[in-house]
N, CA, C and O atoms as CSV, one atom per row, in Angstrom:
chain,resi,resn,atom,element,x,y,z
A,1,MET,N,N,45.792,-274.002,-93.027
A,1,MET,CA,C,44.004,-274.433,-92.886
A,1,MET,C,C,44.118,-273.725,-94.529
A,1,MET,O,O,44.941,-272.947,-95.011
A,2,THR,N,N,42.728,-274.481,-95.183
A,2,THR,CA,C,42.435,-274.334,-96.516
A,2,THR,C,C,41.520,-273.317,-96.690
A,2,THR,O,O,41.613,-272.745,-97.776
A,3,GLY,N,N,40.556,-272.875,-95.844
A,3,GLY,CA,C,39.378,-272.083,-96.577
A,3,GLY,C,C,38.518,-271.852,-95.456
A,3,GLY,O,O,38.572,-272.238,-94.289
A,4,LYS,N,N,37.817,-271.225,-96.002
A,4,LYS,CA,C,36.523,-270.759,-94.694
A,4,LYS,C,C,35.565,-271.909,-94.829
A,4,LYS,O,O,35.339,-272.331,-95.963
A,5,ARG,N,N,34.921,-272.511,-93.692
A,5,ARG,CA,C,34.469,-273.953,-93.559
A,5,ARG,C,C,32.981,-273.573,-93.355
A,5,ARG,O,O,32.079,-274.222,-93.885
A,6,HIS,N,N,32.711,-272.256,-92.389
A,6,HIS,CA,C,31.020,-272.165,-92.135
A,6,HIS,C,C,31.135,-271.193,-91.675
A,6,HIS,O,O,32.279,-270.808,-91.433
A,7,GLY,N,N,29.810,-270.219,-91.292
A,7,GLY,CA,C,29.481,-268.920,-91.202
A,7,GLY,C,C,28.859,-268.327,-93.107
A,7,GLY,O,O,28.450,-268.838,-94.149
A,8,PRO,N,N,29.193,-266.881,-92.493
A,8,PRO,CA,C,28.780,-266.182,-93.605
A,8,PRO,C,C,29.682,-265.800,-94.631
A,8,PRO,O,O,30.779,-265.474,-94.177
A,9,SER,N,N,29.566,-265.724,-96.062
A,9,SER,CA,C,30.834,-265.598,-97.069
A,9,SER,C,C,31.100,-264.311,-96.200
A,9,SER,O,O,30.575,-263.600,-95.343
A,10,PHE,N,N,32.335,-264.467,-97.015
A,10,PHE,CA,C,33.512,-262.872,-96.522
A,10,PHE,C,C,32.905,-261.984,-97.338
A,10,PHE,O,O,32.577,-260.925,-96.803
A,11,ARG,N,N,32.557,-262.185,-99.000
A,11,ARG,CA,C,32.074,-261.676,-99.644
A,11,ARG,C,C,30.494,-261.945,-99.955
A,11,ARG,O,O,29.958,-263.036,-99.764
A,12,ARG,N,N,29.721,-260.603,-100.545
A,12,ARG,CA,C,28.260,-260.495,-101.057
A,12,ARG,C,C,28.172,-260.697,-102.654
A,12,ARG,O,O,28.433,-259.999,-103.634
A,13,GLU,N,N,27.636,-262.094,-102.415
A,13,GLU,CA,C,27.931,-262.554,-104.103
A,13,GLU,C,C,26.468,-261.840,-105.000
A,13,GLU,O,O,25.301,-262.118,-104.726
A,14,LEU,N,N,26.747,-261.249,-105.678
A,14,LEU,CA,C,25.988,-260.546,-106.618
A,14,LEU,C,C,24.620,-261.344,-107.248
A,14,LEU,O,O,24.942,-262.473,-107.617
A,15,LYS,N,N,23.601,-261.135,-107.403
A,15,LYS,CA,C,22.425,-262.286,-108.160
A,15,LYS,C,C,22.749,-261.640,-109.678
A,15,LYS,O,O,23.311,-260.614,-110.061
A,16,PHE,N,N,22.057,-262.856,-110.385
A,16,PHE,CA,C,21.691,-262.557,-111.810
A,16,PHE,C,C,20.450,-262.523,-111.734
A,16,PHE,O,O,19.544,-263.208,-111.260
A,17,ILE,N,N,20.622,-261.287,-112.475
A,17,ILE,CA,C,19.134,-260.033,-112.857
A,17,ILE,C,C,18.665,-260.031,-114.600
A,17,ILE,O,O,19.257,-260.383,-115.620
A,18,ILE,N,N,17.832,-259.674,-114.434
A,18,ILE,CA,C,17.694,-259.455,-116.137
A,18,ILE,C,C,16.136,-258.400,-116.268
A,18,ILE,O,O,15.195,-258.294,-115.481
A,19,GLU,N,N,16.293,-257.998,-117.086
A,19,GLU,CA,C,15.211,-257.088,-116.972
A,19,GLU,C,C,13.632,-257.501,-117.402
A,19,GLU,O,O,13.349,-258.162,-118.401
A,20,CYS,N,N,12.747,-257.008,-116.506
A,20,CYS,CA,C,11.568,-257.630,-117.112
A,20,CYS,C,C,10.919,-257.762,-118.387
A,20,CYS,O,O,11.013,-256.751,-119.083
A,21,THR,N,N,10.281,-258.734,-118.894
A,21,THR,CA,C,10.025,-258.877,-120.020
A,21,THR,C,C,8.425,-258.354,-120.121
A,21,THR,O,O,8.196,-257.894,-121.239
A,22,THR,N,N,7.584,-258.328,-119.464
A,22,THR,CA,C,5.942,-257.683,-119.177
A,22,THR,C,C,6.574,-255.781,-119.245
A,22,THR,O,O,6.316,-255.381,-120.381
A,23,CYS,N,N,6.950,-255.155,-118.787
A,23,CYS,CA,C,7.637,-253.975,-119.167
A,23,CYS,C,C,8.206,-253.286,-119.644
A,23,CYS,O,O,7.968,-252.085,-119.771
A,24,GLY,N,N,9.052,-253.855,-120.003
A,24,GLY,CA,C,10.570,-253.941,-120.291
A,24,GLY,C,C,11.764,-253.110,-119.553
A,24,GLY,O,O,12.634,-252.383,-120.033
A,25,GLY,N,N,11.525,-253.430,-118.413
A,25,GLY,CA,C,12.501,-252.862,-117.564
A,25,GLY,C,C,12.315,-251.391,-116.793
A,25,GLY,O,O,13.225,-250.799,-116.212
A,26,THR,N,N,10.721,-250.862,-116.936
A,26,THR,CA,C,10.482,-249.630,-116.369
A,26,THR,C,C,10.003,-249.754,-115.628
A,26,THR,O,O,10.026,-248.749,-114.917
A,27,GLY,N,N,8.937,-251.247,-114.897
A,27,GLY,CA,C,8.526,-250.792,-114.065
A,27,GLY,C,C,7.481,-250.303,-114.078
A,27,GLY,O,O,6.930,-250.106,-112.995
A,28,ILE,N,N,6.922,-249.983,-115.127
A,28,ILE,CA,C,5.791,-249.031,-114.559
A,28,ILE,C,C,5.030,-249.507,-115.969
A,28,ILE,O,O,5.826,-249.435,-116.906
A,29,PHE,N,N,3.461,-250.060,-116.450
A,29,PHE,CA,C,2.512,-249.712,-117.802
A,29,PHE,C,C,1.830,-248.627,-117.735
A,29,PHE,O,O,1.749,-247.777,-116.849
A,30,SER,N,N,1.193,-248.753,-119.056
A,30,SER,CA,C,0.338,-247.408,-119.042
A,30,SER,C,C,-1.193,-248.037,-118.693
A,30,SER,O,O,-1.184,-249.236,-118.971
A,31,GLY,N,N,-2.100,-247.733,-118.331
A,31,GLY,CA,C,-3.407,-248.150,-118.047
A,31,GLY,C,C,-3.957,-247.318,-118.995
A,31,GLY,O,O,-3.213,-246.821,-119.840
A,32,VAL,N,N,-5.529,-247.007,-118.996
A,32,VAL,CA,C,-6.483,-246.198,-119.764
A,32,VAL,C,C,-5.967,-245.202,-119.270
A,32,VAL,O,O,-5.151,-244.618,-119.983
A,33,PHE,N,N,-6.253,-244.628,-117.848
A,33,PHE,CA,C,-6.070,-243.093,-117.675
A,33,PHE,C,C,-4.711,-242.461,-116.632
A,33,PHE,O,O,-4.512,-241.329,-116.191
A,34,HIS,N,N,-3.767,-244.012,-116.459
A,34,HIS,CA,C,-2.477,-243.650,-115.586
A,34,HIS,C,C,-2.293,-244.594,-115.293
A,34,HIS,O,O,-3.200,-245.423,-115.228
A,35,GLN,N,N,-0.742,-244.938,-114.919
A,35,GLN,CA,C,0.403,-245.487,-114.785
A,35,GLN,C,C,0.426,-246.539,-113.457
A,35,GLN,O,O,0.343,-246.219,-112.271
A,36,MET,N,N,0.552,-247.778,-113.982
A,36,MET,CA,C,0.804,-248.290,-112.836
A,36,MET,C,C,1.623,-249.248,-112.439
A,36,MET,O,O,1.791,-249.936,-113.446
A,37,ASP,N,N,2.401,-249.826,-111.330
A,37,ASP,CA,C,3.405,-250.451,-111.091
A,37,ASP,C,C,3.249,-251.733,-112.240
A,37,ASP,O,O,2.293,-251.918,-112.992
A,38,CYS,N,N,4.066,-252.265,-112.162
A,38,CYS,CA,C,4.108,-253.649,-113.479
A,38,CYS,C,C,3.675,-254.839,-112.258
A,38,CYS,O,O,4.303,-254.796,-111.200
A,39,PRO,N,N,2.859,-255.631,-112.395
A,39,PRO,CA,C,2.208,-256.971,-112.020
A,39,PRO,C,C,3.298,-257.508,-111.817
A,39,PRO,O,O,3.713,-257.587,-110.661
A,40,HIS,N,N,4.154,-258.094,-113.058
A,40,HIS,CA,C,5.324,-259.149,-113.006
A,40,HIS,C,C,6.480,-259.080,-111.850
A,40,HIS,O,O,6.737,-259.948,-111.016
A,41,CYS,N,N,7.128,-257.760,-112.040
A,41,CYS,CA,C,8.248,-257.295,-111.526
A,41,CYS,C,C,7.424,-256.696,-110.015
A,41,CYS,O,O,7.755,-257.112,-108.904
A,42,LEU,N,N,6.606,-255.932,-110.173
A,42,LEU,CA,C,6.067,-255.093,-108.930
A,42,LEU,C,C,6.646,-253.926,-108.704
A,42,LEU,O,O,6.505,-253.330,-107.637
A,43,GLY,N,N,7.421,-253.445,-109.780
A,43,GLY,CA,C,7.892,-251.966,-109.917
A,43,GLY,C,C,9.197,-251.940,-110.563
A,43,GLY,O,O,9.564,-251.525,-111.663
A,44,PRO,N,N,9.941,-252.619,-109.364
A,44,PRO,CA,C,11.797,-252.141,-110.685
A,44,PRO,C,C,12.606,-252.494,-111.975
A,44,PRO,O,O,13.679,-252.188,-112.494
A,45,GLY,N,N,11.252,-253.510,-112.286
A,45,GLY,CA,C,11.605,-253.747,-113.756
A,45,GLY,C,C,12.463,-254.471,-113.609
A,45,GLY,O,O,13.043,-254.765,-114.654
A,46,TRP,N,N,12.978,-255.105,-112.354
A,46,TRP,CA,C,13.984,-256.534,-112.387
A,46,TRP,C,C,13.755,-257.546,-112.056
A,46,TRP,O,O,12.900,-257.861,-111.228
A,47,LEU,N,N,14.720,-258.482,-112.837
A,47,LEU,CA,C,13.645,-260.247,-112.182
A,47,LEU,C,C,14.962,-261.222,-111.755
A,47,LEU,O,O,15.933,-261.501,-112.458
A,48,CYS,N,N,14.826,-261.421,-111.105
A,48,CYS,CA,C,16.059,-263.179,-110.844
A,48,CYS,C,C,16.447,-264.185,-112.291
A,48,CYS,O,O,15.752,-265.186,-112.468
A,49,GLY,N,N,17.245,-263.958,-112.996
A,49,GLY,CA,C,17.327,-264.433,-113.365
A,49,GLY,C,C,17.510,-265.919,-113.664
A,49,GLY,O,O,17.858,-266.356,-114.761
A,50,HIS,N,N,17.198,-266.777,-112.400
A,50,HIS,CA,C,17.424,-267.701,-112.447
A,50,HIS,C,C,15.605,-268.319,-112.243
A,50,HIS,O,O,15.272,-269.240,-112.990
A,51,THR,N,N,14.896,-267.947,-111.567
A,51,THR,CA,C,13.549,-268.261,-111.276
A,51,THR,C,C,12.696,-267.126,-111.867
A,51,THR,O,O,11.508,-267.394,-111.686
A,52,LEU,N,N,12.853,-266.035,-112.466
A,52,LEU,CA,C,11.868,-265.387,-113.090
A,52,LEU,C,C,11.074,-264.599,-111.925
A,52,LEU,O,O,10.038,-264.020,-112.250
A,53,LYS,N,N,11.459,-264.555,-110.743
A,53,LYS,CA,C,10.751,-264.125,-109.695
A,53,LYS,C,C,11.008,-262.324,-109.344
A,53,LYS,O,O,12.035,-261.840,-109.820
A,54,PRO,N,N,10.153,-261.471,-108.595
A,54,PRO,CA,C,10.829,-260.350,-108.406
A,54,PRO,C,C,11.517,-260.102,-107.379
A,54,PRO,O,O,10.981,-260.361,-106.301
A,55,LEU,N,N,12.848,-259.552,-107.373
A,55,LEU,CA,C,13.696,-259.765,-106.182
A,55,LEU,C,C,13.799,-258.289,-105.504
A,55,LEU,O,O,13.702,-257.334,-106.276
A,56,ALA,N,N,14.053,-257.942,-103.636
A,56,ALA,CA,C,13.728,-256.705,-102.929
A,56,ALA,C,C,14.576,-255.737,-103.884
A,56,ALA,O,O,15.175,-256.344,-104.771
A,57,ALA,N,N,14.718,-254.526,-103.871
A,57,ALA,CA,C,15.368,-253.586,-103.949
A,57,ALA,C,C,17.238,-253.677,-103.403
A,57,ALA,O,O,18.244,-253.264,-103.981
A,58,SER,N,N,17.063,-254.429,-102.019
A,58,SER,CA,C,18.539,-254.705,-101.799
A,58,SER,C,C,18.998,-255.692,-102.364
A,58,SER,O,O,20.146,-255.789,-101.931
A,59,ASP,N,N,18.816,-256.481,-103.060
A,59,ASP,CA,C,19.328,-257.091,-104.149
A,59,ASP,C,C,19.594,-256.911,-105.505
A,59,ASP,O,O,20.567,-257.150,-106.220
A,60,ILE,N,N,18.367,-256.378,-105.703
A,60,ILE,CA,C,19.072,-255.142,-107.045
A,60,ILE,C,C,20.222,-254.091,-106.756
A,60,ILE,O,O,21.195,-254.150,-107.508
A,61,VAL,N,N,20.222,-253.616,-106.256
A,61,VAL,CA,C,21.330,-252.153,-106.546
A,61,VAL,C,C,22.656,-252.846,-106.160
A,61,VAL,O,O,23.588,-252.223,-106.669
A,62,PRO,N,N,23.011,-253.745,-105.555
A,62,PRO,CA,C,24.108,-254.022,-105.792
A,62,PRO,C,C,25.062,-253.994,-107.074
A,62,PRO,O,O,26.080,-253.488,-107.546
A,63,VAL,N,N,23.685,-255.183,-107.383
A,63,VAL,CA,C,23.994,-255.422,-109.459
A,63,VAL,C,C,24.308,-254.397,-110.175
A,63,VAL,O,O,25.396,-254.074,-110.652
A,64,LEU,N,N,22.828,-253.677,-110.244
A,64,LEU,CA,C,23.470,-252.218,-110.946
A,64,LEU,C,C,24.315,-251.439,-110.592
A,64,LEU,O,O,25.043,-250.862,-111.400
A,65,ASN,N,N,24.396,-251.231,-108.991
A,65,ASN,CA,C,26.234,-250.259,-108.807
A,65,ASN,C,C,27.076,-250.919,-109.288
A,65,ASN,O,O,28.091,-250.262,-109.521
A,66,SER,N,N,27.157,-252.337,-109.658
A,66,SER,CA,C,28.424,-253.051,-110.451
A,66,SER,C,C,28.306,-252.665,-111.561
A,66,SER,O,O,29.339,-252.061,-111.852
A,67,ARG,N,N,27.438,-252.669,-112.576
A,67,ARG,CA,C,27.433,-252.893,-113.779
A,67,ARG,C,C,27.535,-250.945,-114.068
A,67,ARG,O,O,28.057,-250.678,-115.150
A,68,LEU,N,N,27.117,-249.753,-113.257
A,68,LEU,CA,C,27.600,-248.302,-113.540
A,68,LEU,C,C,28.641,-248.360,-113.202
A,68,LEU,O,O,29.161,-247.442,-113.837
A,69,ARG,N,N,29.686,-248.972,-112.393
A,69,ARG,CA,C,30.962,-249.119,-112.238
A,69,ARG,C,C,31.467,-249.622,-113.439
A,69,ARG,O,O,32.358,-248.913,-113.906
A,70,ASP,N,N,31.213,-250.522,-114.028
A,70,ASP,CA,C,31.874,-250.709,-114.931
A,70,ASP,C,C,32.033,-250.464,-116.025
A,70,ASP,O,O,33.046,-250.659,-116.698
A,71,ALA,N,N,30.501,-249.752,-116.500
A,71,ALA,CA,C,30.447,-248.820,-117.678
A,71,ALA,C,C,30.895,-247.658,-117.716
A,71,ALA,O,O,31.374,-247.188,-118.748
A,72,LEU,N,N,30.805,-246.950,-116.499
A,72,LEU,CA,C,31.826,-245.850,-116.266
A,72,LEU,C,C,33.206,-245.768,-116.498
A,72,LEU,O,O,33.738,-244.802,-117.045
A,73,ALA,N,N,33.973,-247.060,-115.969
A,73,ALA,CA,C,35.315,-247.341,-116.499
A,73,ALA,C,C,35.575,-247.834,-117.395
A,73,ALA,O,O,36.730,-248.258,-117.387
A,74,GLU,N,N,34.585,-248.164,-118.964
A,74,GLU,CA,C,34.668,-248.614,-119.809
A,74,GLU,C,C,34.558,-246.822,-120.534
A,74,GLU,O,O,35.312,-246.419,-121.419
A,75,ILE,N,N,33.844,-246.286,-120.119
A,75,ILE,CA,C,34.049,-244.938,-120.715
A,75,ILE,C,C,34.943,-244.280,-120.758
A,75,ILE,O,O,35.097,-243.577,-121.757
A,76,ALA,N,N,36.054,-244.237,-119.507
A,76,ALA,CA,C,36.765,-243.879,-119.108
A,76,ALA,C,C,37.688,-243.824,-119.901
A,76,ALA,O,O,38.053,-242.863,-120.579
A,77,LYS,N,N,38.332,-245.441,-119.813
A,77,LYS,CA,C,38.936,-246.099,-120.950
A,77,LYS,C,C,38.590,-245.567,-122.196
A,77,LYS,O,O,39.544,-244.850,-122.497
A,78,ALA,N,N,37.743,-245.519,-123.102
A,78,ALA,CA,C,37.576,-244.560,-124.172
A,78,ALA,C,C,38.108,-243.735,-124.667
A,78,ALA,O,O,38.870,-243.656,-125.630
A,79,ARG,N,N,37.666,-243.019,-123.935
A,79,ARG,CA,C,38.112,-241.559,-123.383
A,79,ARG,C,C,39.522,-241.665,-123.923
A,79,ARG,O,O,40.061,-241.204,-124.929
A,80,GLN,N,N,39.972,-242.481,-122.849
A,80,GLN,CA,C,41.681,-242.002,-122.914
A,80,GLN,C,C,42.265,-242.579,-124.268
A,80,GLN,O,O,43.020,-241.822,-124.878
A,81,LEU,N,N,42.024,-243.756,-124.782
A,81,LEU,CA,C,42.239,-244.454,-126.483
A,81,LEU,C,C,42.038,-243.019,-127.297
A,81,LEU,O,O,42.747,-242.593,-128.208
A,82,LEU,N,N,40.797,-242.360,-126.670
A,82,LEU,CA,C,40.945,-241.073,-128.056
A,82,LEU,C,C,41.566,-240.334,-127.903
A,82,LEU,O,O,41.617,-239.422,-128.728
A,83,GLY,N,N,42.519,-240.329,-126.558
A,83,GLY,CA,C,43.444,-239.020,-126.236
A,83,GLY,C,C,42.848,-237.618,-125.455
A,83,GLY,O,O,43.486,-236.570,-125.355
A,84,ALA,N,N,41.405,-237.867,-124.901
A,84,ALA,CA,C,40.482,-236.877,-124.760
A,84,ALA,C,C,41.076,-236.605,-123.191
A,84,ALA,O,O,41.192,-237.341,-122.211
A,85,ASP,N,N,41.468,-234.836,-123.510
A,85,ASP,CA,C,42.221,-234.496,-121.971
A,85,ASP,C,C,41.773,-233.257,-121.836
A,85,ASP,O,O,41.573,-232.792,-122.959
A,86,SER,N,N,41.486,-232.398,-120.884
A,86,SER,CA,C,41.176,-230.934,-120.544
A,86,SER,C,C,40.966,-230.274,-121.515
A,86,SER,O,O,39.820,-229.835,-121.598
A,87,ALA,N,N,41.656,-230.026,-122.312
A,87,ALA,CA,C,41.684,-229.256,-123.260
A,87,ALA,C,C,40.585,-229.437,-124.501
A,87,ALA,O,O,40.033,-228.527,-125.121
A,88,GLY,N,N,40.436,-230.793,-124.672
A,88,GLY,CA,C,39.084,-231.059,-125.203
A,88,GLY,C,C,39.673,-232.672,-126.008
A,88,GLY,O,O,40.820,-233.075,-125.817
A,89,PRO,N,N,38.738,-233.376,-126.827
A,89,PRO,CA,C,39.424,-233.990,-127.993
A,89,PRO,C,C,40.322,-234.035,-128.793
A,89,PRO,O,O,40.902,-232.949,-128.784
A,90,GLY,N,N,40.754,-234.715,-129.488
A,90,GLY,CA,C,42.262,-233.885,-130.157
A,90,GLY,C,C,41.904,-233.184,-131.771
A,90,GLY,O,O,42.474,-232.229,-132.298
A,91,PRO,N,N,40.943,-233.889,-132.234
A,91,PRO,CA,C,41.001,-232.413,-133.525
A,91,PRO,C,C,40.314,-231.335,-132.972
A,91,PRO,O,O,40.457,-230.230,-133.496
A,92,GLU,N,N,39.414,-231.504,-131.764
A,92,GLU,CA,C,39.033,-230.012,-131.163
A,92,GLU,C,C,40.351,-229.052,-130.724
A,92,GLU,O,O,40.720,-227.991,-131.227
A,93,ARG,N,N,40.879,-229.759,-129.683
A,93,ARG,CA,C,42.134,-229.185,-129.646
A,93,ARG,C,C,42.580,-228.724,-129.954
A,93,ARG,O,O,43.156,-227.742,-129.486
A,94,HIS,N,N,42.588,-229.473,-131.660
A,94,HIS,CA,C,44.008,-228.989,-132.850
A,94,HIS,C,C,43.614,-227.516,-133.468
A,94,HIS,O,O,44.329,-226.655,-133.980
A,95,TYR,N,N,42.013,-227.570,-133.190
A,95,TYR,CA,C,41.409,-226.247,-133.713
A,95,TYR,C,C,41.119,-225.198,-132.793
A,95,TYR,O,O,40.701,-224.125,-133.226
A,96,GLN,N,N,41.338,-225.431,-131.260
A,96,GLN,CA,C,41.236,-223.914,-130.464
A,96,GLN,C,C,42.615,-223.832,-130.803
A,96,GLN,O,O,42.526,-222.700,-131.277
A,97,GLU,N,N,43.722,-224.092,-130.934
A,97,GLU,CA,C,44.894,-223.696,-130.697
A,97,GLU,C,C,45.013,-222.963,-131.490
A,97,GLU,O,O,44.456,-223.161,-132.570
A,98,ASN,N,N,46.045,-221.444,-131.198
A,98,ASN,CA,C,46.095,-220.584,-132.346
A,98,ASN,C,C,47.224,-221.336,-132.661
A,98,ASN,O,O,47.878,-222.146,-132.004
A,99,ASN,N,N,47.378,-220.683,-134.403
A,99,ASN,CA,C,48.504,-221.581,-135.142
A,99,ASN,C,C,48.880,-220.458,-135.755
A,99,ASN,O,O,49.550,-220.832,-136.717
A,100,ARG,N,N,48.787,-218.368,-135.733
A,100,ARG,CA,C,49.882,-218.141,-136.072
A,100,ARG,C,C,49.638,-218.107,-137.653
A,100,ARG,O,O,50.606,-217.785,-138.343
A,101,ARG,N,N,48.517,-218.389,-138.240
A,101,ARG,CA,C,48.451,-218.236,-139.806
A,101,ARG,C,C,47.509,-216.956,-140.240
A,101,ARG,O,O,47.410,-216.466,-141.365
A,102,GLY,N,N,46.819,-216.539,-138.981
A,102,GLY,CA,C,45.789,-215.424,-139.616
A,102,GLY,C,C,46.665,-213.885,-139.693
A,102,GLY,O,O,47.858,-213.784,-139.408
A,103,ALA,N,N,45.792,-212.753,-140.138
A,103,ALA,CA,C,46.356,-211.447,-140.268
A,103,ALA,C,C,46.977,-211.079,-138.891
A,103,ALA,O,O,46.377,-211.468,-137.889
A,104,GLY,N,N,48.304,-210.254,-138.725
A,104,GLY,CA,C,49.119,-210.341,-137.833
A,104,GLY,C,C,48.990,-211.732,-136.581
A,104,GLY,O,O,48.738,-211.530,-135.393
A,105,GLY,N,N,49.154,-212.679,-137.005
A,105,GLY,CA,C,50.103,-213.854,-136.372
A,105,GLY,C,C,48.720,-214.019,-135.645
A,105,GLY,O,O,48.852,-214.810,-134.711
A,106,THR,N,N,47.619,-213.608,-135.741
A,106,THR,CA,C,46.122,-214.052,-135.161
A,106,THR,C,C,45.872,-215.785,-135.575
A,106,THR,O,O,46.559,-216.474,-136.329
A,107,ASN,N,N,45.205,-215.997,-135.149
A,107,ASN,CA,C,44.513,-217.334,-135.124
A,107,ASN,C,C,43.746,-217.276,-136.270
A,107,ASN,O,O,42.873,-216.410,-136.335
A,108,TYR,N,N,44.034,-218.571,-137.814
A,108,TYR,CA,C,43.141,-218.831,-138.422
A,108,TYR,C,C,42.522,-220.580,-138.615
A,108,TYR,O,O,43.213,-221.593,-138.505
A,109,THR,N,N,41.250,-220.523,-138.881
A,109,THR,CA,C,40.749,-221.608,-138.991
A,109,THR,C,C,40.289,-222.051,-140.236
A,109,THR,O,O,40.275,-223.276,-140.360
A,110,GLY,N,N,39.898,-221.372,-141.217
A,110,GLY,CA,C,39.531,-221.633,-142.598
A,110,GLY,C,C,37.750,-221.748,-142.616
A,110,GLY,O,O,37.157,-222.171,-143.609
A,111,ASP,N,N,36.997,-221.275,-141.289
A,111,ASP,CA,C,35.647,-221.318,-141.395
A,111,ASP,C,C,35.210,-220.461,-142.703
A,111,ASP,O,O,34.021,-220.357,-143.004
C-alpha cells in the first residue's frame, strides 16, 4: 500500500497565521471613550496568512500552542547551554557556595 488515498488526513495541518496589521495583534483598538474589538480581525488579533481574513479560534489555538511549545523548548535549551541547574546559574552558584576564605572559615564574597 502506498499511502492514504481518501478520507480525512491523519494529522491536522496547522494554518499559516499572521498578526493583524490594524490592531497590531492585540485584537482591540481604543475608541474615544472605550476599547472595541478590531473590525479587521474581529477580536483575536490573528489573520489567515494567505487570505488575510479572520479565522475561528479553533484554527488559531493549535498554531499558537505549537509556537508556545517551540519557544519553551528553545528557552530550556538555552538554559542548558548556560549551565543553569537547581542551584542557580554558573556565576551565581559560585557566589553562593562557601569558599571558607572568611574569618573562622566562613564565606567571603568580597562585597
